[in-house]
C-alpha positions in Angstrom: 0.5 0.3 0.0 1.4 3.0 -1.0 1.2 5.8 1.4 2.0 8.7 -1.1 -0.5 10.2 -3.9 0.0 10.8 -7.3 0.2 14.5 -7.6 1.5 14.4 -3.9 4.6 17.0 -3.6 7.1 15.3 -1.3 10.4 16.6 0.1 12.9 13.5 -1.0 16.0 12.4 1.3 18.7 9.7 -0.3 21.7 11.5 -0.5 21.7 11.8 -4.0 19.6 14.8 -3.0 21.5 17.1 -0.6 22.3 19.0 -3.8 18.9 20.4 -3.6 18.8 20.9 0.1 16.8 19.9 2.3 14.2 22.8 0.7 13.9 20.9 -2.2 10.4 19.4 -3.4 9.9 17.2 -5.6 5.8 15.4 -6.7 4.6 12.2 -6.9 3.9 11.0 -10.8 3.5 7.7 -11.0 3.0 4.9 -7.6 5.5 1.6 -8.5 5.4 -1.9 -7.7 7.7 -2.6 -4.6 11.0 -4.0 -4.0 12.8 -5.1 -1.2 9.5 -4.5 0.5 9.0 -0.4 -0.2 6.6 1.1 -2.3 8.7 2.7 -4.5 7.5 5.4 -6.8 8.0 7.5 -10.0 9.3 11.7 -8.6 10.2 15.0 -10.5 11.3 17.7 -9.5 10.7 20.9 -11.1 14.0 22.2 -11.9 15.4 18.8 -13.1 14.4 17.6 -16.5 14.7 14.2 -16.1 13.1 11.7 -13.3 14.2 9.9 -10.3 12.6 6.8 -8.6 12.6 6.9 -4.8 11.5 4.4 -2.1 9.2 5.1 0.0 12.1 5.1 2.8 13.8 7.6 1.0 10.3 9.9 1.5 8.3 12.8 4.0 5.7 14.4 3.2 5.6 18.4 2.0 4.5 20.4 3.7 
C-alpha cells in the first residue's frame, strides 16, 4: 500500500538529493510496484528535466 498519492509534494531524503538542499520539493508522478518491501515512486523536481525513482522510505511529506 502506497503512503503517498500521485500529484502530492514530497521531500526526497536520499543522499543524491542533498545537492538540492533540505527544502527540495518533488512531485509524485507515478506509483510503482514495491521492491525490497518498500513501495516505489516516480518523482519529478521542477528544477530538473528528468524523473527519478525513489523508495517510500526515502520520502517525507512536504508541508
